[in-house]
Structures are given as C-alpha cells and as structure tokens.
N, CA, C and O atoms as CSV, one atom per row, in Angstrom:
chain,resi,resn,atom,element,x,y,z
A,1,MET,N,N,-13.621,9.594,17.033
A,1,MET,CA,C,-12.218,9.662,17.375
A,1,MET,C,C,-11.390,9.139,16.221
A,1,MET,O,O,-11.764,8.148,15.593
A,2,ALA,N,N,-10.292,9.773,15.936
A,2,ALA,CA,C,-9.407,9.368,14.858
A,2,ALA,C,C,-8.636,8.120,15.231
A,2,ALA,O,O,-8.332,7.877,16.399
A,3,ARG,N,N,-8.319,7.312,14.183
A,3,ARG,CA,C,-7.531,6.085,14.373
A,3,ARG,C,C,-6.381,6.134,13.396
A,3,ARG,O,O,-6.480,6.725,12.321
A,4,LEU,N,N,-5.315,5.520,13.778
A,4,LEU,CA,C,-4.147,5.310,12.919
A,4,LEU,C,C,-3.886,3.820,12.903
A,4,LEU,O,O,-3.634,3.222,13.949
A,5,ILE,N,N,-3.945,3.205,11.714
A,5,ILE,CA,C,-3.683,1.801,11.589
A,5,ILE,C,C,-2.436,1.617,10.760
A,5,ILE,O,O,-2.392,2.046,9.607
A,6,LEU,N,N,-1.419,0.985,11.324
A,6,LEU,CA,C,-0.177,0.710,10.616
A,6,LEU,C,C,-0.167,-0.768,10.192
A,6,LEU,O,O,-0.476,-1.660,10.982
A,7,VAL,N,N,0.186,-0.991,8.960
A,7,VAL,CA,C,0.284,-2.370,8.450
A,7,VAL,C,C,1.742,-2.562,8.069
A,7,VAL,O,O,2.273,-1.831,7.232
A,8,CYS,N,N,2.389,-3.544,8.680
A,8,CYS,CA,C,3.809,-3.804,8.363
A,8,CYS,C,C,4.042,-5.292,8.308
A,8,CYS,O,O,3.264,-6.083,8.841
A,9,GLY,N,N,5.126,-5.661,7.655
A,9,GLY,CA,C,5.487,-7.071,7.532
A,9,GLY,C,C,6.499,-7.272,6.440
A,9,GLY,O,O,6.873,-6.318,5.758
A,10,PRO,N,N,6.949,-8.485,6.260
A,10,PRO,CA,C,7.970,-8.777,5.243
A,10,PRO,C,C,7.431,-8.584,3.830
A,10,PRO,O,O,6.227,-8.480,3.599
A,11,THR,N,N,8.364,-8.543,2.912
A,11,THR,CA,C,8.034,-8.401,1.496
A,11,THR,C,C,7.163,-9.562,1.011
A,11,THR,O,O,7.407,-10.730,1.314
A,12,GLY,N,N,6.134,-9.183,0.243
A,12,GLY,CA,C,5.337,-10.216,-0.434
A,12,GLY,C,C,4.263,-10.916,0.399
A,12,GLY,O,O,3.739,-11.945,-0.029
A,13,VAL,N,N,3.927,-10.395,1.559
A,13,VAL,CA,C,2.934,-11.085,2.384
A,13,VAL,C,C,1.496,-10.537,2.214
A,13,VAL,O,O,0.560,-11.080,2.799
A,14,GLY,N,N,1.324,-9.476,1.426
A,14,GLY,CA,C,-0.020,-8.977,1.139
A,14,GLY,C,C,-0.405,-7.683,1.861
A,14,GLY,O,O,-1.586,-7.376,2.019
A,15,LYS,N,N,0.619,-6.924,2.301
A,15,LYS,CA,C,0.315,-5.661,3.032
A,15,LYS,C,C,-0.478,-4.692,2.174
A,15,LYS,O,O,-1.447,-4.097,2.646
A,16,THR,N,N,-0.082,-4.527,0.930
A,16,THR,CA,C,-0.791,-3.578,0.027
A,16,THR,C,C,-2.204,-4.067,-0.233
A,16,THR,O,O,-3.149,-3.280,-0.169
A,17,THR,N,N,-2.367,-5.339,-0.521
A,17,THR,CA,C,-3.702,-5.874,-0.795
A,17,THR,C,C,-4.597,-5.709,0.428
A,17,THR,O,O,-5.746,-5.286,0.304
A,18,TYR,N,N,-4.077,-6.041,1.607
A,18,TYR,CA,C,-4.860,-5.915,2.817
A,18,TYR,C,C,-5.211,-4.444,3.098
A,18,TYR,O,O,-6.342,-4.126,3.465
A,19,SER,N,N,-4.225,-3.559,2.919
A,19,SER,CA,C,-4.417,-2.125,3.186
A,19,SER,C,C,-5.466,-1.534,2.268
A,19,SER,O,O,-6.300,-0.744,2.710
A,20,LEU,N,N,-5.440,-1.904,0.994
A,20,LEU,CA,C,-6.453,-1.412,0.049
A,20,LEU,C,C,-7.840,-1.860,0.441
A,20,LEU,O,O,-8.791,-1.079,0.417
A,21,SER,N,N,-7.948,-3.124,0.804
A,21,SER,CA,C,-9.229,-3.674,1.212
A,21,SER,C,C,-9.733,-3.036,2.506
A,21,SER,O,O,-10.909,-2.687,2.610
A,22,LEU,N,N,-8.854,-2.886,3.482
A,22,LEU,CA,C,-9.239,-2.273,4.745
A,22,LEU,C,C,-9.662,-0.822,4.560
A,22,LEU,O,O,-10.682,-0.396,5.101
A,23,ALA,N,N,-8.888,-0.069,3.804
A,23,ALA,CA,C,-9.217,1.343,3.569
A,23,ALA,C,C,-10.580,1.487,2.896
A,23,ALA,O,O,-11.349,2.386,3.237
A,24,LYS,N,N,-10.878,0.618,1.955
A,24,LYS,CA,C,-12.174,0.667,1.300
A,24,LYS,C,C,-13.299,0.293,2.258
A,24,LYS,O,O,-14.355,0.926,2.256
A,25,GLU,N,N,-13.078,-0.730,3.074
A,25,GLU,CA,C,-14.074,-1.220,3.998
A,25,GLU,C,C,-14.454,-0.176,5.057
A,25,GLU,O,O,-15.637,-0.021,5.361
A,26,ILE,N,N,-13.486,0.533,5.616
A,26,ILE,CA,C,-13.777,1.477,6.672
A,26,ILE,C,C,-13.772,2.931,6.178
A,26,ILE,O,O,-13.804,3.868,6.976
A,27,GLU,N,N,-13.731,3.105,4.834
A,27,GLU,CA,C,-13.756,4.431,4.205
A,27,GLU,C,C,-12.658,5.324,4.761
A,27,GLU,O,O,-12.910,6.438,5.219
A,28,ALA,N,N,-11.451,4.819,4.711
A,28,ALA,CA,C,-10.305,5.515,5.296
A,28,ALA,C,C,-9.427,6.145,4.198
A,28,ALA,O,O,-9.533,5.808,3.019
A,29,ILE,N,N,-8.587,7.041,4.616
A,29,ILE,CA,C,-7.555,7.597,3.731
A,29,ILE,C,C,-6.332,6.706,3.875
A,29,ILE,O,O,-5.917,6.393,4.991
A,30,LYS,N,N,-5.759,6.299,2.761
A,30,LYS,CA,C,-4.606,5.366,2.803
A,30,LYS,C,C,-3.373,6.134,2.401
A,30,LYS,O,O,-3.348,6.779,1.353
A,31,PHE,N,N,-2.356,6.070,3.226
A,31,PHE,CA,C,-1.037,6.617,2.898
A,31,PHE,C,C,-0.123,5.427,2.699
A,31,PHE,O,O,-0.072,4.531,3.541
A,32,SER,N,N,0.601,5.411,1.586
A,32,SER,CA,C,1.438,4.249,1.262
A,32,SER,C,C,2.723,4.692,0.586
A,32,SER,O,O,2.734,5.657,-0.177
A,33,ILE,N,N,3.794,3.987,0.868
A,33,ILE,CA,C,5.071,4.254,0.213
A,33,ILE,C,C,5.147,3.586,-1.160
A,33,ILE,O,O,6.034,3.903,-1.953
A,34,ASP,N,N,4.231,2.669,-1.445
A,34,ASP,CA,C,4.265,1.933,-2.709
A,34,ASP,C,C,4.305,2.845,-3.946
A,34,ASP,O,O,5.158,2.638,-4.809
A,35,PRO,N,N,3.425,3.836,-4.067
A,35,PRO,CA,C,3.499,4.742,-5.231
A,35,PRO,C,C,4.824,5.464,-5.341
A,35,PRO,O,O,5.301,5.691,-6.453
A,36,TRP,N,N,5.429,5.830,-4.237
A,36,TRP,CA,C,6.723,6.504,-4.255
A,36,TRP,C,C,7.778,5.535,-4.835
A,36,TRP,O,O,8.576,5.898,-5.699
A,37,MET,N,N,7.746,4.305,-4.328
A,37,MET,CA,C,8.714,3.318,-4.808
A,37,MET,C,C,8.521,3.029,-6.283
A,37,MET,O,O,9.481,2.836,-7.028
A,38,GLN,N,N,7.251,3.003,-6.693
A,38,GLN,CA,C,6.960,2.755,-8.110
A,38,GLN,C,C,7.525,3.881,-8.962
A,38,GLN,O,O,8.112,3.623,-10.013
A,39,THR,N,N,7.361,5.091,-8.538
A,39,THR,CA,C,7.875,6.240,-9.277
A,39,THR,C,C,9.401,6.221,-9.330
A,39,THR,O,O,9.997,6.471,-10.377
A,40,LEU,N,N,10.013,5.928,-8.211
A,40,LEU,CA,C,11.474,5.927,-8.158
A,40,LEU,C,C,12.129,4.770,-8.899
A,40,LEU,O,O,13.185,4.933,-9.510
A,41,PHE,N,N,11.496,3.596,-8.844
A,41,PHE,CA,C,12.144,2.401,-9.348
A,41,PHE,C,C,11.372,1.693,-10.464
A,41,PHE,O,O,11.612,0.515,-10.729
A,42,SER,N,N,10.465,2.389,-11.107
A,42,SER,CA,C,9.624,1.747,-12.127
A,42,SER,C,C,10.430,1.115,-13.247
A,42,SER,O,O,10.004,0.107,-13.811
A,43,LYS,N,N,11.589,1.681,-13.589
A,43,LYS,CA,C,12.404,1.120,-14.669
A,43,LYS,C,C,12.953,-0.237,-14.282
A,43,LYS,O,O,13.279,-1.045,-15.152
A,44,ASP,N,N,13.060,-0.499,-12.986
A,44,ASP,CA,C,13.617,-1.764,-12.506
A,44,ASP,C,C,12.541,-2.792,-12.176
A,44,ASP,O,O,12.857,-3.940,-11.863
A,45,MET,N,N,11.272,-2.389,-12.242
A,45,MET,CA,C,10.181,-3.285,-11.843
A,45,MET,C,C,9.605,-4.005,-13.037
A,45,MET,O,O,9.529,-3.430,-14.122
A,46,SER,N,N,9.194,-5.256,-12.868
A,46,SER,CA,C,8.622,-5.997,-13.968
A,46,SER,C,C,7.154,-5.686,-14.143
A,46,SER,O,O,6.637,-5.785,-15.255
A,47,SER,N,N,6.457,-5.307,-13.063
A,47,SER,CA,C,5.031,-4.955,-13.184
A,47,SER,C,C,4.758,-3.789,-12.276
A,47,SER,O,O,5.409,-3.612,-11.246
A,48,LEU,N,N,3.748,-2.962,-12.687
A,48,LEU,CA,C,3.350,-1.798,-11.914
A,48,LEU,C,C,1.892,-1.965,-11.540
A,48,LEU,O,O,1.002,-1.669,-12.337
A,49,ASP,N,N,1.647,-2.437,-10.333
A,49,ASP,CA,C,0.288,-2.765,-9.958
A,49,ASP,C,C,-0.231,-2.062,-8.726
A,49,ASP,O,O,-1.212,-2.517,-8.137
A,50,PHE,N,N,0.392,-0.965,-8.312
A,50,PHE,CA,C,-0.050,-0.253,-7.140
A,50,PHE,C,C,-1.044,0.818,-7.541
A,50,PHE,O,O,-0.942,1.411,-8.615
A,51,GLU,N,N,-2.020,1.062,-6.654
A,51,GLU,CA,C,-3.025,2.111,-6.917
A,51,GLU,C,C,-2.502,3.394,-6.390
A,51,GLU,O,O,-3.170,4.422,-6.494
C-alpha cells in the first residue's frame, strides 16, 4: 500500500535533514520545495546545500 509522509515545521528545525534520512531509510521518492527555492533565490543565499 502506498504511503504519503508530510514533514513540516518552522524554519531551521531539520526538516530537510530528516526527510533525506527518512527517504533513504525507507527507499522512498522525496519531493521537496528546497531545490525550487534554491533555483529561484540562489543569488540571495549564502550556501547551497540541498540535494
């Protein structure tokens, strides 16, 4: 059976780190807005660390 897991929370609490770890652990497909935000706002960001 398919599952959908949503990870949400305030800025800087580790959502991306947790999501990457969880996706790897359960061999899941990860959909994330982080790469979109990186593409849109990379000129304003001090570091680019999203996969």
